[in-house]
Structure formats: C-alpha cells, structure tokens
NUZATI-892322 format. One record per atom (N, C-alpha, C, O): residue in one letter; x, y, z. Coordinates in steps of 0.2 Angstrom, whole numbers, plus 5000, padded with zeros to 4 digits. Layout:
N
aXYZ...
REM end
This chain:
378
m512350824689m511750844686m511350884690m511250874696t511150944688t510750984692t510050964693t509650934688t509750964699t509150944701t508651004702t508951054704v508050994702v507551044704v507251034711v507050974712n507251084715n506951084721n506151084720n505951134718l505851034722l505151034721l504751084725l504151084724l505051114730l504651164734l504551224730l504151274732e504851224724e504751284719e504051284716e503851334714f503751224716f503151224712f502451224717f502451194722d501951254714d501251244716d501051174713d501451144709l500451154714l500251094711l500251094703l500451044700e500051154700e500051154693e500751154691e500851114686g501251184694g501951184692g502151114693g502551094688l501951074698l502251004699l501950964694l502250914691a501350974692a500950934687a501350944680a501450894676a501551004678a501951014672a502650984673a502850954667f502950984678f503550944679f503450874678f503950844675c502950844681c502850774680c502750754673c502950704671e502350794670e502150784663e502850774658e502850734654k503350824660k503950814657k504350754658k504750724654l504150724664l504450654665l504050594662l504150534663g503450614659g503050564656g502550534661g502350484660e502450574666e501950554671e501250584671e501250644668k500750554673k500050584673k499950634679k500350624684r499450674679r499350724684r499250694691r499450724696f498950634691f498750614698f499450594702f499450594708r499950584698r500550564701r500850634705r501150624710a500750684701a500950754704a500550764711a500850784716t499950744711t499550754717t499750714723t499850734728q499950654721q500250604726q500850634729q500950634735l501250654724l501950684726l501850744730l502250754735f501350784728f501250854732f501050834739f501250864744r500650784740r500350764747r500950734751r501050754757w501350694748w501950674752w502450724754w502650724760i502550774750i502950834752i502650874757i503050884762h502050904756h501850954760h501450924766h501450954772q501050874765q500650844771q501050804775q500950804781r501450764772r501850724777r502550744778r502950714782g502750794774g503450824776g504050774773g504550784776a503850734768a504350684766a504850724761a504650764757s505550704762s506050734757s506350674753s506750684749d506250614756d506650554753d506150524748d505650494750f506250524742f505750494737f505650414738f505150384737a506150384741a506150314743a505550294748a505250244748q505350344752q504850334757q504150344754q503650314757m504150364748m503450384744m503250314741m503250314735t502950274745t502850204743t502350194738t502350144735d501850234738d501250224733d501450254726d501050254722l502050284725l502250304719l502650244715l502950204718a502550244709a502850194705a503550194706a503850244706k503850134706k504650134707k504950164701k505450204703s504750164695s505050194690s505050274691s505450304689l504450304694l504450374695l504950394700l505250444700r504950354706r505450364711r506150364708r506550404710e506350324704e506950324701e507150384696e507650414697k506550404693k506650474689k506750534694k507250574692l506350534699l506450584704l507150594707l507350644708a507350534708a508050534712a508550564708a509050584711t508550564701t509050594697t508850664694t509250694691t508250684695t508050754692t507750804698t507750864696a507650774704a507350824708a507550814715a507950764717r507350854720r507550854727r507050894731r506650934728v506950884737v506550924742v507050944747v507250904751e507151014747e507751034751e507451094755e507251144752a507551094761a507451154766a507951204766a508551184763l507851254768l508351304769l508851294775l508551264780p509451294774p509951284780p509751334786p509651394785i509751304792i509551344798i510251364801i510651334803l510251434802l510851464805l510751464813l511251454817t510151484815t510051494822t509251474823t508851484819q509151454830q508451454832q508351474839q508751454843h507951524840h507851544847h507051534849h506651554845e506951514855e506351514858e506151564864e506551564868s505651594863s505451644868s505151614874s504951554874k505151654880k504851624886k504051624884k503751584888d503751654879d503051654878d502851594873d502351594871g503351554871g503251504866g503451524859g503451484854t503551584857t503751604851t504351584849t504851574853i504451554842i505051524840i505251564834i504851584829k505951584833k506151624828k506751584825k507251554828w506751574818w507251544814w507651594810w507251634807l508251584809l508651624804l508851574799l509251524800f508651584793f508751534787f509351564783f509251624781d509751524781d510351544776d510051544769d509851484767v510051594765v509851594758v510451614753v510351624747g511051604756g511551604752g511851674750g511551724751d512451674748d512851744746d512851794752d512751854751g512851764758g512951814764g512251844766g512251884770n511751814764n511051834766n510751784770n510751724769a510351804775a509951764779a509251794780a509251854781v508751754781v508051784782v507751754788v507951694790e507251784791e506951754797e506251744796e505851774792a506051684800a505351674800a505151664808a505551644812v504551674810v504351674817v503651634817v503251644814f503651584822f503051554824f502751584831f503151584836i502151604831i501851634836i501251584838i500751584835p501251554844p500751514846p500251554851p500451594855e499551544850e499151584854e498451544854e498051544849g498251514860g497651474861g497651424856g498051384855d497051424852d497051364847d497251384840d497151354835r497651434840r497951464833r498751464834r499051484839g498951444828g499751454827g499851494821g499651474815t500251544822t500351594816t501051584814t501551594818l501251584808l501951584805l501951654801l501651664796c502551694803c502651754800c503251734795c503751714797v503151744788v503551724783v503851784779v503551834778s504551774778s504851824774s504851814766s504751754764s504851864762s504751864755s505351894752s505451874746q505851924755q506451954752q506951954757q506851954763a507651954754a508151964759a508252034759a508552074755g508052064765g508052134766g507352164763g506852134762c507352234762c506752264760c506952334757c507352364759a506652344751a506852414747a506452464749a506552524747v505852454753v505452514754v505752564759v505652624758g506052544764g506452584769g505952624774g506052684775c505452594777c505052624782c505552644788c505952604790r505352704790r505852724796r505852684802r506352684805f505252654804f505152614810f505352544809f505252504814c505552514804c505652444803c506452424802c506752454798s506652384807s507352364807s507552334800s508152344798t507152294797t507252264791t507452314785t507952314782g507052374785g507152424780g507852454781g508152484776h508052464787h508752494789h509352444786h509852474786q509152384785q509752344783q509752344775q510252324772g509252374772g509352374765g509052314761g508652274764f509252304755f508952254751f509452224747f509952254744s509452154746s509852114742s509552084736s509752094731r509052044738r508652004732r507951984734r507851974740n507551964729n506951934730n507051854732n507551834730l506651824736l506751754737l506351724732l505851744729r506551664730r506251614725r505651584729r505551584735t505151564725t504551524727t504751474732t504451464738g505251434731g505451374735g505751404742g505651364747e506051464742e506351484748e505751514752e505851514758i505251544749i504651564753i504251504756i504151494762t504151454752t503751394754t504151354759t503851324763a504751354758a505251314763a505151334770a505251294774q505051394771q504951424778q504351384781q504351364787l503751384777l503151344780l503351274780l503151244785w503551244775w503751174775w504151144781w503951104784f504651184782f505151164788f504751174795f504751134799a504451234795a504151254802a503551204804a503551184809e503151194799e502551144800e502851074803e502551054808h503251044799h503450984801h503950974807h503950924810f504351024808f504751034814f504351034820f504451004825l503751084820l503351094825l502951034827l502851024833r502750994822r502350934824r502850884828r502550854833k503450884826k503950834831k504050874837k504050834842h504150934837h504350974843h503850974848h503950964854l503250984846l502650984850l502250914851l501750914855k502550864848k502250794848k501550794846k501150764850r501450824840r500750824837r500750794831r501250794827d500150764829d500050734822d499650774818d499750774812d499250824821d498850864817d499250924815d499750934817r498850964811r499151024808r499351074814r498851084818v499951104814v500051154820v499951224817v499651264821i500151244811i500151314808i499451324805i499251284800s499051364808s498351374806s498351444802s497851454798n498851484803n498851554800n499551564797n500051554800v499551604791v500151624788v500151694787v499651724784v500551734789v500551804787v501251824783v501751814786m501151854777m501751874774m501951944776m501851994773m502251944782m502352004786m503051994789m503252034794g503551954786g504151944789g504652004785g504352054784m505251984783m505652024780m505452034773m505251984769g505452094770g505252114763g504552134762g504152134766e504452164756e503752184754e503552134749e503752124743p503052094751p502852034747p502652054740p502752014735l502252114739l502052124732l502552154728l502452164722q503152164730q503752174726q504052114724q504552114720n503852054726n504051994724n503551954721n503451894723y503051974717y502451954716y502451884712y502151834714t502951874707t502951814703t503151754708t502851704706a503551764713a503751704717a503251694723a503151644725l502851754724l502351754730l501751704728l501551664732v501451714722v500851684721v500851614721v500451584724p501351574718p501351504718p501451484725p501151424727s501751514729s501851494736s501151504740s501051454744l500851554739l500151564742l499751504740l499351484744r499751494733r499351434731r499451374734r499051324735t500051354736t500251294739t499951294746t499751244749m500051354750m499751364756m499051344756m498751314761l498651364751l497951364751l497751294749l497151274750d498151254745d497951194742d497751144747d498151124752d497151104746d496951054751d497450994750d497450954755n497850984745n498250934745n498950954748n499450904748a499051014751a499651034754a499451054761a499351004766y499351114762y499251144769y498551154771y498251164776g498151164765g497451174766g497151234770g496651234774l497551284770l497451344774l496851384771l496751384765s496451414775s495851454773s496151524770s496651544772r495851544765r496051614762r495951664767r496351714767r495551654772r495451704777r496051704782r496151754786r496351654782r496951644787r497651644784r498151634787v497651664778v498251684774v498251764773v497851784769t498751794776t498751874775t499351894771t499951874773v499251934766v499851974763v499852044766v499252074766s500352064769s500452134772s500852174767s501352154765t500552234765t500952274760t500952344763t500552364766s501552374760s501552454762s501152494757s501152554757g500852454752g500452494747g500652494740g500752544737v500852434737v501052434730v500452424726v500152374725v500152484724v499452484721v499352434716v498852404716p499752434710p499552394705p499552314707p499152284704m499952294711m500052224713m499452214718m499252154718i499152254721i498552244725i497952224720i497652174722d497952254715d497452244710d497552174707d497052134706r498152154706r498352094703r498252034708r497951984706l498352044714l498251994719l497551984719l497351924720g497052034719g496352024719g496151974714g495651944715a496451984708a496251944702a496551874702a496151824700d497151864705d497451804704d497451754710d497351694709c497451784716c497451744722c497251784728c497651794732p496651804728p496351844734p496451804741p496151754742v496851834745v496851814752v496751874757v496551934754a496751874763a496651924768a497251984766a497751964765l497052044767l497552094765l497552144771l497152164774a498252154773a498352204778a498852254775a499352244771v498652314776v499052374773v499352414779v499052434784s500052424778s500352464783s500252534782s500552574777l499852564785l499552634784l500052684788l500452724785h500052684795h500452714799h500452794799h500852824803a500052824795a499952894796a499252914792a499052874788p498952964795p498352984792p498353034787p497853054784n498953054785n498953104779n499653094775n500053064777d499653124769d500153104764d500853134767d501353104766a500853194770a501453234772a501853184777a502453174776l501453164782l501753124787l501953054784l502453024786r501553024780r501652954778r502252954773r502652904772d502353014769d502953014765d503553004769d504052984766d503553034775d504153034779d504252954782d504852934782l503752924784l503752864787l503752804782l504152754783v503352804777v503352754772v503452784765v503052804762p504152784763p504352824757p503952804750p503852844746l503652734750l503252714745l502652764744l502352764738n502452794749n501852844748n501952894743n501452924740r502552914742r502652964737r502452944730r502352984725k502452874729k502252844722k501552834722k501252844717y501352804728y500652784728y500352814734y500252784740p500052884734p499852914740p499152884743p498852834739i498952904748i498452874752i497852864748i497452814748a497652924745a496952914741a496952854736a496552824735e497552854732e497652794727e497652724731e497352684728l497952724736l497952664740l497352644743l497152584742l496952684745l496252674748l495752654742l495352604743e495852684737e495452664731e495652584729e495152554727a496252574729a496452504727a496152454733a495952394731c496152474739c495952434744c495152424743c494952364744e494852474741e494052464740e493952414734e493452374734r494352424729r494352374723r494452304726r494152254723y494952294730y495152224732y494552194736y494452134736l494152234740l493652204744l493152164740l492752124742a493052184733a492652144729a492852074728a492452024726h493452054729h493751984728h493951954735h494051894735a494051994740a494351974746a493951924750a493351924750p494251874754p493851824758p493551854764p493151824767r493851914766r493551954772r493252014769r493452034764d492752034773d492352094771d492652164773d492352214774f493352164775f493652224778f494352214776f494652164775i494752274776i495452274775i495752294782i495452334786t496252264784t496652274790t497152334789t497552324785f497052384793f497552434792f498052434799f497852434804e498652424797e499252414802e499452484804e499552524799y499552504810y499752574812y500252564818y500052554824c500852574816c501352574821c501352644826c501452694823m501352634832m501252694837m501952724838m502352684842l502052784836l502752814837l502652874841l502252914840d503052874847d502952924852d503052994849d503553014846g502553034849g502553104847g502553114839g502653174837v502453064836v502553064828v501853054825v501653104821n501553004827n500852994823n500352964828n499852934827d500452984835d500052954840d499553004844d499352994849q499553064841q499153124845q498453114843q498253084839p498053144848p497253144847p497053164840p496553134837e497353214838e497153244831e497353194825e496953194820h497853154826h497953094821h497353044821h497153024816a497153024827a496652984827a495953014824a495652974820l495853074825l495253104822l495353114815l494853104811q495953124812q496053124805q495953054802q495753054796l496153004805l496052934803l495252924802l495052894797l494952944807l494152934807l493952974801l493452944797e494153034800e493953074794e494053034787e493653034783l494653014787l494952974781l494452914780l494252904774v494352874785v493852814784v493152834782v492852804778r492952884785r492252904784r492152934777r491652924774s492652974775s492553004768s492652954763s492352964757t492952894764t493052844759t492452794759t492252764755g492252784765g491752734767g492052664767g491652614766i492652654767i492952584766i492852544773i492952574778s492752484772s492652434777s493352414780s493652384776c493452424786c494152414788c494152404796c493652414799k494752374798k494852374805k495552404806k495952394802f495752424812f496352454814f496752404819f496452384823n497352394817n497752354822n498352404824n498852414820l498352424830l498852474833l499452434835l499352384839i500052444833i500652404834i501052444839i501352494837p501252424845p501752454849p502452454845p502652394843f502752504845f503352514841f503952474845f503952484851n504352434842n504852404845n505552434843n505752424838p505752474848p506352524847p506952484845p507152434847f507352514840f508052494839f508452564838f508152604835p509052564840p509452624840p509452664833p509452724834a509552634828a509552664821a508952704819a509052754815s508352694822s507752724820s507752794823s507452834819g507952804829g507852874831g507152884834g506952944835l506752834835l506052834837l505952804843l506352754845l505452814846l505252784853l504552764853l504152784848r504352714857r503752684858r503252734861r503452764866s502652734858s502152774862s501952744869s501952684869p501852794874p501652764880p500952724880p500552744876q500952674884q500352634883q499652674884q499152664881p499652724889p499052764890p498852794884p498252804882r499352824880r499152854874r498952814868r498452824864v499252754868v498952694863v498252684865v497852674860l498052674871l497452654873l496952704872l496352694870a497152764873a496652824871a496552834864a496052844862f497052824860f497052824852f496552764850f496152784846a496652704853a496152654851a495452664853a494952654850k495352704859k494652714861k494352764857k493752754855t494752814854t494452864849t494152824843t493652844841l494552774841l494352744835l493752694836l493252694833s493752664842s493252614844s492652644845s492052624843d492652704849d492052744850d491652764844d491052774844a492052774839a491752794832a491452734828a491252744823g491552674831g491252614828g491752574824g491552534820i492352594824i492852554820i493152504824i493452514830v493152444822v493452384826v494252404826v494552414821t494452404832t495152424834t495452374839t495252364844t496052354837t496452304842t497152334843t497352374839v497452314849v498052334850v498452274850v498352224854r498952264846r499352204845r499752194851r500152234854k499652124854k500052104860k500752094857k500852054852t501252124860t501952114858t502152044860t502152024866r502452004855r502651934856r503351924854r503551954849g503751884858g504351864856g504851924856g505451924853d504751984859d505252034859d505852024863d506352054862d505851974867d506451954871d506951914866d507551904868i506751894860i507151864855i507151904849i507351874844d506951964849d506952014844d506551984838d506751984832a505951954840a505551924835a504851954834a504451934831a504852014837a504152054837a504152094831a504652104827c503552124830c503452164823c503952214822c504052254827g504252214816g504752274815g505452254817g505952294816q505552194820q506252184823q506552134819q507152124820l506252104814l506552054810l507152084805l506952124801a507752054806a508252094803a508752044799a508952064793g508851984801g509251934798g509951964796g510152004800d510151944790d510851964788d510751984781d510551934777v510852044778v510752064771v511352094769v511652134771k511652064763k512152104759k511852154755k511552144749d511752214758d511352274755d511652294749d512252304748r511252304744r511452334737r511152404736r511252424731t510852424741t510552494741t510752554745t510552604745h511352534749h511652584753h511052614758h511052674759a510652574761a510152594765a510352634771a510052684773a510952604774a511152644781a511252714780a511052754784e511652734774e511752804773e511152844772e511052894774r510652814768r510052844766r509652854772r509352914773m509552804776m509152814782m509452864787m509052894791a510052864788a510352904792a510252984791a510153024795q510152994784q509953064782q509253074784q509053134784r508853024786r508153034787r507953024794r507453014796r508453034799r508353024806r507853064809r507553054814t507753124806t507353174809t506653174805t506653184799v506153154808v505453154805v505153224805v505153244811v504953244800v504653314800v503953304802v503553264799l503753334807l503053334810l502653384806l502753444807h502153364803h501653414799h501053424803h500753374805p500853484804p500253494808p499653464804p499553464798v499153434808v498553404805v497953444808v497953474813r497453444803r496853484805r496453434809r496253384807s496253464815s495853424819s495153424817s494853474814t494753374818t494053364816t493553374822t492953364821a493853394828a493453394833a492953454833a493153504830p492353454835p491953514835p492153574839p492453564844q492053624836q492253694839q491853714844q491253704844e492153734850e491753764855e491553834854e491853874851h490953854856h490653914854h490553954861h490354014861
REM end
C-alpha cells in the first residue's frame, strides 16, 4: 500500500490529511509537533496520540528523510550534505555556524534552469523541481542531526536561506508550504526576518510571494545595467532590471524587513570596476529603493572561465557604496575547502537542458561600456 510522507504537508495540509482519517484538527497539531519539534518518525513514539490514530498512520503515512550520499565538515564548522532525490539526481544543503546564529542553505531544485555564468549549479543544467517534502526534509534532517551532533536540546538552526541549488520562485507551488512549515510555531518557529528566499528575478512570483508568504527577499543582481546582466543572468532578458526593481519596491509593502538585499558576485574585470559601483549608486538613487548590498567573492570553477576579483578591488567597491550611505557587506567565504561556498553547490543532476553545451558557447562575457557618474573636472 502506498503511504504519504508527512513532510509534504504544512499544518493546513496535515489537518486536511487527518480529517480524511476521521480525526480532528488538534490531532494534526500534535502530530506536527512530534514530527518537526521532536524529530520523531516512529508513530509508536507519539504517546499522546490515540492508539487508533497511531494504527491508522502506520498503514497510511510515513515520515521519511532523504537518503544521505555524503557528509563533509569544513575546518570552520560548516557541514555539507549531499541528498539523493532519485533518478540519478542529488542535491546539497549546507549548515553554516556563526556566533549565536546557525544558517541552513536549502536547495529547491535538482539543478537550475536559469544558467547564471558564475554559478556551478547552473552549469550542471536542470532535471526537476523538488517536492515540498524534499525541501522540508533538508531542514528536518539537519536540525535534528545537529542537536545530536552538537549535544544540544535547544534549536540549532535560527536562519534558513533558499539559496542552495535551484531558483526557488520557479518551484513556487512546492516552496510556499515548506516556508509555512519553517515559520509555524508548532514546527520550527523561525522568524519571517530569518527566512530568506533568494531569486534571480522571477518578477511575477515576487509579487505572489509578497501576497502569500512574505519573508526576507534577496535578489541576485550582479550587474548595474541590462547589457551586462543579460550576459551574466539570462533571466534578465525576460525581466530586465527596471521591472525587477519595481517588483522589489512592491514587495517592500509586505516584507518583514524594510529593505531588499541585493547579492552581487564580484567577477574580475567583468562587473567590479569603479564605474560599475557608480552606476549601481545611480540605479539605487533613481529608484529610491531601500536596499543593502552583499558583495560575494566569486568561487572559481574551471567551466566558468571567470576569476575572483582581487580583495583590494572588492573593498574599494564596497567603500564607494558605503560612503554613499548604502549598507554594504562583503560576504565571508565559508566552507570553500569542501566546495560548500556560495555558487559552488553542484550535487549530481541528470541534465535535461543540455546546459554544458549552451554554457560553453557563452564562455566569453561581452563587456559593455558603462557611463560613469563621477563629476567632470573642469
């Protein structure tokens, strides 16, 4: 008999499932707490559930994690897991400890169809969307593994970023129930400010997320003009910068934070020149959007044909933005010794999109001149 993995459900979905079994809503809440707060997968352990319900669950349901193919721990405490999602596909999740914060980077797709030049995942191509249960299972496993691993009884993961493999907003139907589980006080109880969806700019879905489940939003910008962004982030050809920033402005009306984070991967000689920083300033000032910039040192991989910007240039770029009053941070590279840093998550993907051939044809980034906004000397 086919059983249902209860990790597929948010609380509303689990309540509907329990109703089909002839059970009242409060039973779903009890079950939800057992699964997510306590990490239980054996219904027999759930002693405050009626025996009749436990017997029903034993024949109709299961709580099943994703099989683990590998686990690697970095010298800085970062842990990366490779999860088997079947049919030759595997996805990665990464835990990053830092001070009193523990961040889990979660994947939403097996591969990615966006094809950003600087992202290792994009070079692998795309196989399929993950199901809600496969997204939630990454958090479920990591949280309860880490409590045992670190010998802690309290919550370990305080932040979740949908910044692993895949474009989350291209898997919207599966994403939202998983986000709701993360936020639910009967599950992980994460703050909306501490759950971040990172997107390359799927404009219609940004609007839907604002209406359905507003959390923190990070936008992969990576270029100050459409000509350059078309080369680096192909989705820009469909949703150019002006449309993207308008969507970000609309999102702020619902967002738990009063700013949008713009991610900007620093690529040597491509998007890291002083004139690029000045054009970013002009872009932000002309729209008036409330934002902060997160500059990301590029993590090179051979297929990209790109190099990391030198640290002095990154710092100078950051200073230009900061001096103009824009909050700017430079991301500290974590887990790069186990290929767990930003842009390095690759997993294994049975590509259905012929990404390698397409990306190889785009090895040369066309550099378009940008108009400097510096004052002219007389």
